[in-house]
MARTIRO-18574 format. One line per 2 residues: number of its first residue (from 1); for each residue x, y, z of N, C-alpha, C, O, CB. Coordinates in Angstrom, 2 decimals. Each point is the difference from the previous one (the first is absolute). Glycine has a CB too. Layout:
! residues N
NUM> X,Y,Z,X,Y,Z,X,Y,Z,X,Y,Z,X,Y,Z; ...
This chain:
! residues 106
1> 23.02,9.29,0.50,-1.36,0.07,-0.51,-0.86,-1.08,0.67,0.44,-1.15,0.13,0.40,2.06,-2.34; -2.01,-0.57,2.62,-0.92,-0.92,0.67,-0.55,-1.00,-0.99,-0.62,0.38,-1.00,0.03,1.38,2.68
3> 0.80,-3.04,-1.43,-0.53,-1.06,-0.86,-1.52,-0.02,0.10,-0.55,-0.03,1.10,2.67,-1.32,-0.81; -2.78,1.36,-1.42,-1.46,-0.01,-0.03,-0.49,-1.21,-0.77,0.64,-0.45,-0.95,-0.70,2.96,1.09
5> -1.08,-3.03,0.29,-0.64,-1.10,-0.71,-1.45,0.39,-0.28,-0.50,0.99,0.54,2.04,-2.70,0.56; -2.18,0.94,-1.92,-1.43,0.16,-0.26,-0.68,-1.28,0.45,0.50,-1.10,-0.25,-0.13,2.70,-1.72
7> -1.51,-1.46,2.64,-0.71,-1.18,0.48,-1.50,0.25,0.00,-0.47,1.14,-0.02,2.45,-1.78,1.42; -2.70,-0.45,-1.38,-1.46,0.01,0.17,-0.32,-0.84,1.22,0.80,-0.84,0.43,-1.22,1.13,-2.94
9> -0.76,-0.06,3.07,-0.37,-0.83,1.15,-1.51,-0.20,0.06,-0.78,0.72,-0.61,2.79,0.12,1.85; -2.37,-1.84,-0.47,-1.38,-0.26,0.38,-0.01,0.14,1.52,0.76,-0.68,0.69,-1.26,-0.91,-2.69
11> -0.35,2.46,2.52,-0.09,0.24,1.44,-1.32,-0.55,0.52,-1.07,0.32,-0.52,2.53,1.74,0.32; -1.36,-2.88,1.24,-1.17,-0.52,0.70,0.06,0.53,1.43,0.89,-0.36,0.77,-1.00,-1.76,-2.22
13> -0.84,2.98,1.79,-0.01,0.64,1.32,-0.74,-0.86,1.02,-0.79,-0.88,-0.36,0.90,3.13,-0.75; 0.15,-1.96,2.37,-0.74,-0.66,1.08,-0.19,0.99,1.15,0.72,0.99,0.10,0.21,-3.26,-0.76
15> -1.88,1.98,1.49,-0.31,0.86,1.14,1.24,0.15,0.88,0.64,-0.98,0.37,-3.06,0.25,-0.43; 2.74,1.96,0.38,1.17,0.26,0.82,1.22,0.41,-0.79,0.95,0.54,0.56,-1.85,-2.15,1.04
17> 0.90,1.37,-2.92,1.12,0.44,-0.83,-0.08,1.51,-0.19,-1.09,0.57,0.07,1.18,-2.82,-1.26; 1.02,2.89,0.96,0.06,1.44,-0.16,-0.86,0.43,-1.19,0.03,-0.62,-1.06,2.28,0.66,2.06
19> -3.08,1.02,-0.82,-0.86,0.56,-1.05,-0.98,-1.02,-0.56,-0.38,0.07,-1.17,2.21,1.51,0.61; -2.23,-2.52,1.39,-0.92,-1.05,-0.45,-1.35,0.18,0.66,-0.10,0.15,1.22,2.02,-1.73,-1.56
21> -2.96,1.57,-0.48,-1.36,0.05,0.51,-0.67,-1.35,-0.20,-1.23,-0.10,0.00,1.09,2.57,-0.48; 0.94,-3.49,0.30,-0.50,-1.34,-0.26,-0.56,-0.64,1.27,0.53,0.19,1.09,1.13,-0.42,-2.95
23> -2.71,-0.53,1.68,-0.53,-0.78,1.13,0.56,-1.43,-0.03,-0.31,-0.81,0.88,-1.81,2.21,-0.89; 2.94,-1.70,-0.99,0.60,-1.32,-0.16,1.05,-0.22,1.09,0.79,0.90,0.31,-1.21,-0.84,-2.81
25> 0.43,-1.26,3.08,1.02,-0.32,1.00,1.34,-0.23,-0.70,0.06,-0.18,-1.21,-1.81,-0.84,2.74; 2.83,1.03,-0.73,1.33,-0.25,-0.55,0.04,-1.38,-0.66,0.54,-0.15,-1.09,0.49,1.63,2.86
27> -1.61,-2.50,-1.11,0.00,-1.36,-0.56,-0.79,-0.07,-1.31,0.41,-0.69,-0.93,-0.21,-0.22,3.26; -1.33,1.61,-2.39,-0.78,0.02,-1.24,0.78,0.67,-1.13,-0.02,-0.47,-1.13,-2.10,0.53,2.48
29> 2.79,1.04,-1.03,0.80,0.70,-1.01,1.15,-0.87,-0.48,0.30,-0.04,-1.20,-0.91,2.22,2.25; 1.26,-2.88,-0.13,1.10,-0.89,-0.38,-0.52,-1.12,-0.91,0.68,-0.38,-0.96,0.51,0.90,3.12
31> -2.37,-1.05,-1.89,-0.59,-1.05,-0.84,-0.26,0.53,-1.41,0.26,-0.69,-0.99,-1.32,-0.37,3.03; 0.56,2.30,-2.15,-0.25,0.60,-1.32,1.32,0.18,-0.74,0.10,-0.36,-1.18,-2.15,1.54,2.07
33> 3.05,-0.63,-0.22,1.30,0.22,-0.64,0.65,-1.31,-0.43,0.58,-0.08,-1.08,-0.30,2.14,2.46; -0.38,-3.08,-0.55,0.56,-1.32,-0.32,-0.71,-0.61,-1.21,0.65,-0.61,-0.85,-0.05,0.27,3.27
35> -1.91,0.50,-2.49,-0.76,-0.49,-1.16,0.41,0.74,-1.27,0.15,-0.62,-1.05,-2.07,0.04,2.57; 2.09,1.88,-1.44,0.44,0.77,-1.17,1.39,-0.43,-0.44,0.27,-0.09,-1.20,-1.68,2.03,1.94
37> 2.30,-2.21,0.21,1.35,-0.47,-0.34,-0.09,-1.34,-0.74,0.73,-0.22,-0.97,0.23,1.41,2.98; -1.85,-2.08,-1.56,-0.18,-1.29,-0.69,-0.50,0.22,-1.42,0.43,-0.69,-0.93,-0.92,-0.43,3.13
39> -0.42,2.08,-2.38,-0.50,0.30,-1.35,1.13,0.53,-0.89,0.09,-0.36,-1.17,-2.37,0.86,2.13; 3.13,0.34,-0.41,1.13,0.53,-0.76,0.99,-1.11,-0.35,0.51,-0.06,-1.12,-0.78,2.28,2.27
41> 0.53,-3.10,-0.19,0.92,-1.12,-0.24,-0.53,-0.94,-1.07,0.77,-0.67,-0.69,-0.01,0.82,3.05; -2.09,-0.19,-2.51,-0.63,-0.86,-1.00,-0.14,0.71,-1.36,-0.61,-0.53,-0.93,-0.63,-0.63,2.77
43> 1.82,2.36,-1.95,-0.01,0.71,-1.27,-0.99,1.16,-0.08,-0.20,0.56,-1.08,0.88,-2.67,0.08; -1.28,2.47,2.12,-0.93,1.13,0.01,0.69,1.29,-0.39,1.20,0.17,0.24,-2.53,-1.31,1.52
45> 0.58,2.06,-2.36,0.54,1.27,-0.46,0.05,1.00,1.16,-1.03,0.33,0.59,0.13,-0.77,-2.92; 2.09,0.91,2.64,0.19,0.89,1.15,-0.85,1.26,-0.12,-0.71,0.36,0.94,3.04,-1.23,-0.68
47> -2.28,1.52,-1.42,-0.74,1.25,-0.17,-1.51,-0.20,0.18,-0.66,0.81,0.64,2.44,-0.02,-2.21; -2.31,-1.87,1.02,-1.43,-0.27,0.12,-0.39,-0.27,1.45,-1.01,0.50,0.49,1.00,-1.42,-2.82
49> 0.83,0.12,3.02,-0.30,-0.30,1.41,0.13,1.25,0.86,-0.77,0.19,0.95,1.58,-2.53,-1.28; 0.15,3.20,0.02,0.15,1.26,0.75,-1.24,0.88,-0.21,-0.53,0.56,0.96,3.05,-0.68,-1.19
51> -2.96,0.23,-1.00,-1.19,0.82,-0.28,-1.21,-0.52,0.77,-0.80,0.79,0.51,1.71,-0.26,-2.79; -1.05,-1.84,2.36,-1.18,-0.61,0.61,0.06,-0.06,1.52,-1.04,0.05,0.65,0.79,-1.37,-2.70
53> 1.44,1.22,2.63,0.10,-0.31,1.42,0.78,0.98,0.86,-0.22,0.06,1.21,0.04,-2.36,-1.91; 1.09,3.06,0.13,0.85,0.87,0.82,-0.80,1.12,0.64,-0.87,0.60,-0.62,2.81,-1.14,-0.86
55> -1.62,0.81,2.74,-0.68,1.06,0.75,0.91,1.22,0.12,0.17,0.58,1.08,-1.49,-2.31,0.19; 1.88,2.10,-2.40,0.87,1.16,-0.10,-0.43,0.78,-1.24,-0.50,-0.60,-0.96,2.46,-0.60,2.12
57> -1.79,2.50,-1.15,-0.36,0.81,-1.16,0.74,-0.45,-1.26,-0.47,0.22,-1.11,0.02,1.70,2.64; 1.61,-2.55,-1.35,0.77,-0.49,-1.15,-0.72,-1.11,-0.75,0.42,-0.36,-1.10,1.67,0.99,2.31
59> -3.15,-1.19,-0.64,-0.73,-1.09,-0.67,-0.51,0.45,-1.37,-0.08,-0.81,-0.92,-0.59,-0.12,3.16; 0.33,2.21,-2.36,-0.49,0.53,-1.28,1.07,-0.10,-1.09,-0.32,-0.02,-1.19,-1.19,1.57,2.44
61> 2.76,-1.62,-0.84,1.13,-0.12,-0.94,0.57,-1.42,0.00,1.15,-0.20,-0.37,-0.61,2.63,0.73; -1.34,-3.39,0.04,0.48,-1.38,0.06,1.02,-0.21,1.09,0.82,-0.92,-0.08,-1.26,0.73,-2.32
63> 0.40,1.05,3.41,0.93,-0.12,1.13,1.29,0.78,-0.16,0.84,-0.01,0.90,-1.80,-2.19,-0.51; 1.14,2.88,-1.54,1.26,0.69,-0.27,0.25,1.13,0.99,-0.83,0.90,0.15,0.58,-1.48,-2.56
65> 1.40,0.53,3.09,0.40,1.02,0.95,1.01,0.98,-0.59,0.39,0.96,0.66,-0.81,-2.58,1.17; 0.84,1.38,-3.06,1.01,0.84,-0.61,1.38,-0.32,0.56,0.20,-1.04,0.62,-1.90,2.83,-0.97
67> 2.64,-0.88,0.12,1.37,-0.18,0.48,0.15,0.58,1.39,-0.61,1.01,0.34,1.47,-0.93,-2.69; -0.04,-0.74,3.15,0.30,0.50,1.34,1.39,-0.46,0.41,0.53,-0.99,-0.50,-2.98,0.95,1.11
69> 3.01,0.79,0.32,1.32,-0.31,0.52,-0.09,-0.47,1.44,-1.07,-0.01,0.60,2.08,1.68,-2.15; 0.11,-2.05,2.08,0.05,-0.44,1.39,-0.39,1.14,0.93,0.39,1.15,-0.21,1.40,-2.83,-0.35
71> -2.56,1.34,1.58,-0.44,0.98,0.96,-1.36,0.61,-0.31,-0.48,0.83,0.77,2.84,-0.37,-0.36; -2.98,-0.85,-1.52,-1.29,0.58,-0.39,-1.19,-0.87,0.36,-1.13,0.48,0.02,2.32,0.64,-1.86
73> -0.96,-2.39,2.13,-1.08,-0.94,0.30,0.21,-0.58,1.40,1.05,0.18,0.61,-1.32,-0.74,-3.07; -0.75,-0.12,2.97,0.14,-0.69,1.29,1.20,-0.95,-0.09,0.18,-0.65,-1.03,-2.70,0.82,1.50
75> 3.33,-0.26,0.58,1.21,-0.83,-0.06,-0.24,-1.44,-0.44,0.78,-0.54,-0.78,0.12,1.97,2.55; -1.97,-2.05,-1.28,-0.30,-1.40,-0.36,-0.28,-0.12,-1.50,0.47,-0.92,-0.66,-1.40,0.51,2.98
77> 0.15,1.36,-2.83,-0.34,0.02,-1.42,1.25,0.22,-0.84,0.26,-0.72,-0.97,-2.55,1.60,1.51; 3.06,0.12,-0.15,1.20,0.36,-0.74,1.01,-1.15,-0.06,0.56,-0.28,-1.06,-0.92,2.66,1.76
79> 0.59,-3.03,0.44,0.96,-1.10,0.04,-0.42,-1.09,-0.98,0.84,-0.52,-0.73,-0.31,1.04,3.14; -1.80,-0.88,-2.42,-0.49,-1.04,-0.90,0.09,0.44,-1.46,0.43,-0.77,-0.86,-1.97,-0.04,2.67
81> 1.14,2.04,-2.10,-0.02,0.49,-1.38,1.40,0.06,-0.59,0.21,-0.43,-1.14,-2.25,1.75,1.66; 3.01,-0.81,0.24,1.36,0.12,-0.52,0.68,-1.36,-0.15,0.98,-0.11,-0.74,-0.84,2.37,1.80
83> -0.62,-3.28,-0.37,0.59,-1.34,-0.10,-0.50,-0.78,-1.22,0.58,-1.03,-0.36,-0.38,1.02,2.84; -1.27,0.49,-3.11,-0.58,-0.72,-1.13,0.79,0.21,-1.28,0.58,1.06,-0.22,-2.82,-0.84,1.29
85> 2.25,-1.24,-1.92,0.52,0.14,-1.35,-1.11,0.58,-0.88,-1.17,-0.04,0.37,2.78,-1.93,-0.05; -1.24,2.50,-1.47,-0.97,0.58,-0.93,-1.11,-1.01,-0.30,0.28,-1.15,-0.34,1.54,2.60,-0.68
87> -3.05,-1.04,1.14,-1.26,-0.75,-0.20,-0.32,-1.00,1.11,-1.08,-0.58,0.00,1.46,0.85,-2.43; 0.54,-0.49,3.35,-0.25,-0.95,1.09,-1.08,0.54,0.93,-0.12,1.21,0.19,2.49,-2.03,-0.33
89> -3.16,-0.09,0.71,-1.07,0.35,0.94,0.39,-0.51,1.39,0.43,-1.14,0.15,-2.19,1.06,-2.01; 1.59,0.92,2.84,0.36,-0.34,1.37,-0.97,-1.01,0.61,-1.09,-0.24,-0.53,2.10,2.50,0.79
91> -0.58,-2.83,0.85,-0.94,-0.70,0.87,-0.82,1.08,0.68,0.22,1.19,-0.24,1.35,-3.20,0.61; -2.50,1.63,0.47,-0.80,0.97,0.75,0.91,0.76,0.96,0.76,-0.60,0.76,-2.83,-0.87,-0.94
93> 1.99,2.79,0.15,0.82,0.88,0.83,-0.93,0.81,0.90,-0.94,0.63,-0.50,2.78,-0.51,-1.27; -1.59,-0.12,3.07,-0.80,0.80,0.92,0.71,1.31,0.30,1.20,0.02,0.29,-2.20,-2.10,0.71
95> 0.25,3.17,-1.07,0.50,1.32,0.40,-1.04,0.62,0.92,-1.05,-0.60,0.24,2.37,0.90,-2.41; -1.05,0.87,2.70,-1.01,0.66,0.84,-1.30,0.32,-0.75,-1.01,0.32,0.62,2.88,0.64,0.71
97> -1.85,-1.04,-2.67,-1.18,0.33,-0.80,-0.87,-1.21,-0.32,-1.15,0.15,-0.41,2.45,1.71,-0.55; -0.76,-3.07,1.15,-0.73,-1.22,-0.33,0.93,-1.01,-0.64,1.21,0.01,0.23,-3.33,1.30,-0.52
99> 1.54,-2.20,-0.51,0.78,-1.02,-0.70,0.17,0.40,-1.47,-0.93,0.48,-0.64,0.07,-2.28,2.21; 2.06,1.61,-2.07,0.32,0.37,-1.38,0.48,-1.22,-0.78,0.63,-0.91,0.54,-0.03,3.24,0.22
101> -0.90,-2.31,-2.03,0.67,-0.82,-0.99,0.67,1.01,-0.93,-0.66,0.92,-0.49,-1.02,-2.93,0.63; 2.96,1.86,-0.37,0.78,0.99,-0.72,0.59,-0.62,-1.26,0.53,-1.11,0.03,-0.01,2.32,2.13
103> -0.61,-0.48,-3.25,0.68,-0.42,-1.23,0.94,1.10,-0.42,-0.40,1.16,-0.15,-1.57,-2.59,-0.58; 3.24,1.07,0.53,0.97,0.98,-0.50,-0.19,0.11,-1.50,0.04,-0.99,-0.73,1.63,0.46,2.59
105> -1.87,1.75,-2.31,-0.32,0.23,-1.42,1.05,0.84,-0.71,-0.13,0.26,-1.20,-2.27,-0.44,1.78; 3.42,0.62,0.13,1.03,0.78,-0.66,1.12,0.34,0.94,0.96,0.66,-0.40,-2.65,0.26,-1.12
């Protein structure tokens, strides 16, 4: 049986990333993602920050991506998500879609 987890994320896109129409440079996007990580480390609410800042349709759900198994997400994203403990938040993760902050929620 394929092991599945549930996770949420905050996506910050930059120019040149896949499916990105952002005019933000990679460095600017990394600065935004790093600042959001600092806010989370200081006790910021993941769902609220996802709603306010994530550039993914999942932002409407507080970043919730639902359940997924291996092979369904970008490899960089998947590796980070599956390595997290329940409720743990990742460091900034770069994928072809942009920069992610990931929280394992189930």
